[in-house]
Jmol script that loads the backbone (N, CA, C; Angstrom):
load data "model"
ATOM      1  N   MET A   1       8.640  10.962  12.187  1.00  0.00           N
ATOM      2  CA  MET A   1       7.275  10.077  12.250  1.00  0.00           C
ATOM      3  C   MET A   1       6.569  10.279  10.974  1.00  0.00           C
ATOM      4  N   THR A   2       6.543  11.680  10.572  1.00  0.00           N
ATOM      5  CA  THR A   2       5.725  12.035   9.344  1.00  0.00           C
ATOM      6  C   THR A   2       6.188  11.308   8.187  1.00  0.00           C
ATOM      7  N   VAL A   3       7.558  11.211   7.936  1.00  0.00           N
ATOM      8  CA  VAL A   3       8.004  10.506   6.956  1.00  0.00           C
ATOM      9  C   VAL A   3       7.761   8.928   6.937  1.00  0.00           C
ATOM     10  N   PHE A   4       7.763   8.414   7.862  1.00  0.00           N
ATOM     11  CA  PHE A   4       7.446   7.000   8.213  1.00  0.00           C
ATOM     12  C   PHE A   4       5.954   6.698   7.693  1.00  0.00           C
ATOM     13  N   LEU A   5       5.015   7.553   8.382  1.00  0.00           N
ATOM     14  CA  LEU A   5       3.596   7.411   7.995  1.00  0.00           C
ATOM     15  C   LEU A   5       3.279   7.694   6.411  1.00  0.00           C
ATOM     16  N   LEU A   6       4.025   8.569   5.869  1.00  0.00           N
ATOM     17  CA  LEU A   6       3.756   9.022   4.422  1.00  0.00           C
ATOM     18  C   LEU A   6       4.431   7.791   3.429  1.00  0.00           C
ATOM     19  N   MET A   7       5.496   7.172   3.859  1.00  0.00           N
ATOM     20  CA  MET A   7       6.001   6.124   3.023  1.00  0.00           C
ATOM     21  C   MET A   7       4.975   4.864   3.191  1.00  0.00           C
ATOM     22  N   ILE A   8       4.494   4.767   4.444  1.00  0.00           N
ATOM     23  CA  ILE A   8       3.578   3.513   4.451  1.00  0.00           C
ATOM     24  C   ILE A   8       2.353   3.837   3.624  1.00  0.00           C
ATOM     25  N   ILE A   9       1.794   4.979   3.540  1.00  0.00           N
ATOM     26  CA  ILE A   9       0.741   5.239   2.678  1.00  0.00           C
ATOM     27  C   ILE A   9       1.157   5.130   1.126  1.00  0.00           C
ATOM     28  N   VAL A  10       2.278   5.616   0.926  1.00  0.00           N
ATOM     29  CA  VAL A  10       2.666   5.435  -0.465  1.00  0.00           C
ATOM     30  C   VAL A  10       2.787   3.948  -0.931  1.00  0.00           C
ATOM     31  N   ALA A  11       3.569   3.040  -0.016  1.00  0.00           N
ATOM     32  CA  ALA A  11       3.654   1.689  -0.289  1.00  0.00           C
ATOM     33  C   ALA A  11       2.285   1.058  -0.531  1.00  0.00           C
ATOM     34  N   PHE A  12       1.189   1.468   0.378  1.00  0.00           N
ATOM     35  CA  PHE A  12      -0.226   0.808   0.249  1.00  0.00           C
ATOM     36  C   PHE A  12      -0.766   1.164  -0.950  1.00  0.00           C
ATOM     37  N   VAL A  13      -0.654   2.615  -1.365  1.00  0.00           N
ATOM     38  CA  VAL A  13      -1.233   2.969  -2.667  1.00  0.00           C
ATOM     39  C   VAL A  13      -0.593   2.299  -3.934  1.00  0.00           C
ATOM     40  N   LEU A  14       0.771   2.273  -3.794  1.00  0.00           N
ATOM     41  CA  LEU A  14       1.471   1.599  -4.919  1.00  0.00           C
ATOM     42  C   LEU A  14       1.032   0.183  -5.143  1.00  0.00           C
ATOM     43  N   GLY A  15       0.765  -0.607  -3.904  1.00  0.00           N
ATOM     44  CA  GLY A  15       0.486  -2.116  -3.720  1.00  0.00           C
ATOM     45  C   GLY A  15      -0.829  -2.116  -4.350  1.00  0.00           C
ATOM     46  N   ILE A  16      -1.856  -1.343  -4.001  1.00  0.00           N
ATOM     47  CA  ILE A  16      -3.256  -1.494  -4.648  1.00  0.00           C
ATOM     48  C   ILE A  16      -3.227  -1.256  -5.943  1.00  0.00           C
ATOM     49  N   ILE A  17      -2.493  -0.351  -6.581  1.00  0.00           N
ATOM     50  CA  ILE A  17      -2.381   0.019  -8.035  1.00  0.00           C
ATOM     51  C   ILE A  17      -1.835  -1.155  -8.666  1.00  0.00           C
ATOM     52  N   GLY A  18      -0.728  -1.791  -8.158  1.00  0.00           N
ATOM     53  CA  GLY A  18      -0.027  -2.812  -8.882  1.00  0.00           C
ATOM     54  C   GLY A  18      -0.977  -4.067  -8.814  1.00  0.00           C
ATOM     55  N   ALA A  19      -1.646  -4.322  -7.826  1.00  0.00           N
ATOM     56  CA  ALA A  19      -2.536  -5.576  -7.496  1.00  0.00           C
ATOM     57  C   ALA A  19      -3.731  -5.486  -8.512  1.00  0.00           C
ATOM     58  N   ALA A  20      -4.174  -4.201  -8.594  1.00  0.00           N
ATOM     59  CA  ALA A  20      -5.590  -4.007  -9.306  1.00  0.00           C
ATOM     60  C   ALA A  20      -5.439  -4.103 -10.801  1.00  0.00           C
ATOM     61  N   ALA A  21      -4.335  -3.292 -11.434  1.00  0.00           N
ATOM     62  CA  ALA A  21      -4.135  -3.217 -12.748  1.00  0.00           C
ATOM     63  C   ALA A  21      -3.403  -4.277 -13.365  1.00  0.00           C
ATOM     64  N   SER A  22      -3.749  -4.999 -14.358  1.00  0.00           N
ATOM     65  CA  SER A  22      -3.194  -5.970 -14.893  1.00  0.00           C
ATOM     66  C   SER A  22      -1.972  -5.554 -15.794  1.00  0.00           C
ATOM     67  N   GLY A  23      -0.919  -6.307 -15.577  1.00  0.00           N
ATOM     68  CA  GLY A  23       0.401  -5.978 -16.265  1.00  0.00           C
ATOM     69  C   GLY A  23       1.222  -4.995 -15.364  1.00  0.00           C
ATOM     70  N   LEU A  24       0.788  -4.546 -14.248  1.00  0.00           N
ATOM     71  CA  LEU A  24       1.552  -3.732 -13.323  1.00  0.00           C
ATOM     72  C   LEU A  24       2.199  -4.351 -12.225  1.00  0.00           C
ATOM     73  N   GLY A  25       2.549  -5.668 -12.294  1.00  0.00           N
ATOM     74  CA  GLY A  25       3.102  -6.356 -11.037  1.00  0.00           C
ATOM     75  C   GLY A  25       4.375  -5.785 -10.561  1.00  0.00           C
ATOM     76  N   TRP A  26       5.202  -5.151 -11.472  1.00  0.00           N
ATOM     77  CA  TRP A  26       6.424  -4.389 -10.958  1.00  0.00           C
ATOM     78  C   TRP A  26       5.996  -3.438 -10.147  1.00  0.00           C
ATOM     79  N   VAL A  27       5.004  -2.688 -10.233  1.00  0.00           N
ATOM     80  CA  VAL A  27       4.506  -1.704  -9.304  1.00  0.00           C
ATOM     81  C   VAL A  27       4.267  -2.162  -7.840  1.00  0.00           C
ATOM     82  N   LEU A  28       3.596  -3.378  -7.744  1.00  0.00           N
ATOM     83  CA  LEU A  28       3.458  -4.029  -6.577  1.00  0.00           C
ATOM     84  C   LEU A  28       4.776  -4.419  -6.174  1.00  0.00           C
ATOM     85  N   ALA A  29       5.667  -4.899  -6.738  1.00  0.00           N
ATOM     86  CA  ALA A  29       7.176  -5.241  -6.232  1.00  0.00           C
ATOM     87  C   ALA A  29       7.891  -3.940  -5.606  1.00  0.00           C
ATOM     88  N   ILE A  30       7.703  -2.953  -6.267  1.00  0.00           N
ATOM     89  CA  ILE A  30       8.099  -1.676  -5.889  1.00  0.00           C
ATOM     90  C   ILE A  30       7.461  -1.229  -4.504  1.00  0.00           C
ATOM     91  N   ALA A  31       6.148  -1.495  -4.304  1.00  0.00           N
ATOM     92  CA  ALA A  31       5.538  -1.210  -3.228  1.00  0.00           C
ATOM     93  C   ALA A  31       6.049  -2.086  -2.053  1.00  0.00           C
ATOM     94  N   VAL A  32       6.224  -3.299  -2.292  1.00  0.00           N
ATOM     95  CA  VAL A  32       6.848  -4.277  -1.227  1.00  0.00           C
ATOM     96  C   VAL A  32       8.266  -3.733  -0.904  1.00  0.00           C
ATOM     97  N   ILE A  33       9.078  -3.415  -1.857  1.00  0.00           N
ATOM     98  CA  ILE A  33      10.429  -2.864  -1.552  1.00  0.00           C
ATOM     99  C   ILE A  33      10.522  -1.617  -0.684  1.00  0.00           C
ATOM    100  N   VAL A  34       9.492  -0.767  -0.872  1.00  0.00           N
ATOM    101  CA  VAL A  34       9.155   0.581  -0.186  1.00  0.00           C
ATOM    102  C   VAL A  34       8.860   0.274   1.377  1.00  0.00           C
ATOM    103  N   PHE A  35       7.883  -0.559   1.273  1.00  0.00           N
ATOM    104  CA  PHE A  35       7.370  -1.048   2.683  1.00  0.00           C
ATOM    105  C   PHE A  35       8.442  -1.583   3.447  1.00  0.00           C
ATOM    106  N   VAL A  36       9.252  -2.450   3.020  1.00  0.00           N
ATOM    107  CA  VAL A  36      10.350  -3.114   3.631  1.00  0.00           C
ATOM    108  C   VAL A  36      11.404  -2.003   4.064  1.00  0.00           C
ATOM    109  N   ALA A  37      11.770  -1.174   3.118  1.00  0.00           N
ATOM    110  CA  ALA A  37      12.769  -0.088   3.573  1.00  0.00           C
ATOM    111  C   ALA A  37      12.172   0.732   4.493  1.00  0.00           C
ATOM    112  N   ASP A  38      10.927   1.207   4.495  1.00  0.00           N
ATOM    113  CA  ASP A  38      10.421   1.877   5.474  1.00  0.00           C
ATOM    114  C   ASP A  38      10.354   1.213   6.869  1.00  0.00           C
ATOM    115  N   LEU A  39      10.032  -0.096   6.879  1.00  0.00           N
ATOM    116  CA  LEU A  39      10.149  -0.666   8.128  1.00  0.00           C
ATOM    117  C   LEU A  39      11.466  -0.701   8.824  1.00  0.00           C
ATOM    118  N   ALA A  40      12.515  -0.740   7.975  1.00  0.00           N
ATOM    119  CA  ALA A  40      13.743  -0.741   8.409  1.00  0.00           C
ATOM    120  C   ALA A  40      14.213   0.591   8.882  1.00  0.00           C
ATOM    121  N   TYR A  41      13.656   1.662   7.990  1.00  0.00           N
ATOM    122  CA  TYR A  41      13.986   2.970   8.653  1.00  0.00           C
ATOM    123  C   TYR A  41      13.424   3.363   9.937  1.00  0.00           C
ATOM    124  N   GLY A  42      11.884   2.915  10.045  1.00  0.00           N
ATOM    125  CA  GLY A  42      11.400   3.061  11.389  1.00  0.00           C
ATOM    126  C   GLY A  42      12.144   2.461  12.543  1.00  0.00           C
ATOM    127  N   TYR A  43      12.500   1.230  12.274  1.00  0.00           N
ATOM    128  CA  TYR A  43      13.158   0.474  13.299  1.00  0.00           C
ATOM    129  C   TYR A  43      14.339   1.051  13.837  1.00  0.00           C
ATOM    130  N   SER A  44      15.095   1.533  12.748  1.00  0.00           N
ATOM    131  CA  SER A  44      16.581   2.164  12.982  1.00  0.00           C
ATOM    132  C   SER A  44      16.161   3.504  13.888  1.00  0.00           C
ATOM    133  N   ARG A  45      15.312   4.248  13.592  1.00  0.00           N
ATOM    134  CA  ARG A  45      14.913   5.594  14.164  1.00  0.00           C
ATOM    135  C   ARG A  45      14.541   5.085  15.722  1.00  0.00           C
ATOM    136  N   LEU A  46      13.582   4.126  15.900  1.00  0.00           N
ATOM    137  CA  LEU A  46      13.141   3.750  17.187  1.00  0.00           C
ATOM    138  C   LEU A  46      14.338   3.094  17.922  1.00  0.00           C
ATOM    139  N   ARG A  47      15.061   2.518  17.469  1.00  0.00           N
ATOM    140  CA  ARG A  47      16.208   1.890  18.209  1.00  0.00           C
ATOM    141  C   ARG A  47      17.172   2.876  18.516  1.00  0.00           C
ATOM    142  N   GLY A  48      17.398   4.027  17.866  1.00  0.00           N
ATOM    143  CA  GLY A  48      18.301   5.074  18.150  1.00  0.00           C
ATOM    144  C   GLY A  48      17.838   5.995  19.200  1.00  0.00           C
ATOM    145  N   ARG A  49      16.613   5.961  19.806  1.00  0.00           N
ATOM    146  CA  ARG A  49      16.269   6.902  20.698  1.00  0.00           C
ATOM    147  C   ARG A  49      16.440   6.552  22.161  1.00  0.00           C
ATOM    148  N   ARG A  50      17.368   5.713  22.666  1.00  0.00           N
ATOM    149  CA  ARG A  50      17.425   5.420  23.859  1.00  0.00           C
ATOM    150  C   ARG A  50      17.917   6.593  24.734  1.00  0.00           C
ATOM    151  N   ARG A  51      17.106   6.428  25.859  1.00  0.00           N
ATOM    152  CA  ARG A  51      17.600   7.776  26.793  1.00  0.00           C
ATOM    153  C   ARG A  51      18.649   7.276  27.752  1.00  0.00           C
ATOM    154  N   PRO A  52      19.507   8.046  28.134  1.00  0.00           N
ATOM    155  CA  PRO A  52      20.552   7.596  28.986  1.00  0.00           C
ATOM    156  C   PRO A  52      19.953   7.533  30.540  1.00  0.00           C
ATOM    157  N   VAL A  53      20.487   6.422  31.279  1.00  0.00           N
ATOM    158  CA  VAL A  53      20.051   6.064  32.625  1.00  0.00           C
ATOM    159  C   VAL A  53      20.691   7.233  33.517  1.00  0.00           C
ATOM    160  N   ARG A  54      19.829   7.778  34.293  1.00  0.00           N
ATOM    161  CA  ARG A  54      20.317   8.807  35.266  1.00  0.00           C
ATOM    162  C   ARG A  54      20.942   8.348  36.562  1.00  0.00           C
TER     163      ARG A  54
END
end "model"
wireframe off; spacefill off
backbone 0.3
color backbone group
């Protein structure tokens, strides 16, 4: 859970820097890629935690 939240924060910070600074659109693109990868990581971890039925 810590890694998931840390990556969300990193994606938002990179997005803000990429959007605010002119000429750094590639940083915004990296932020979007990190955010999507983090969502996929979080979804796969959430999906794998199924408890067996007793």
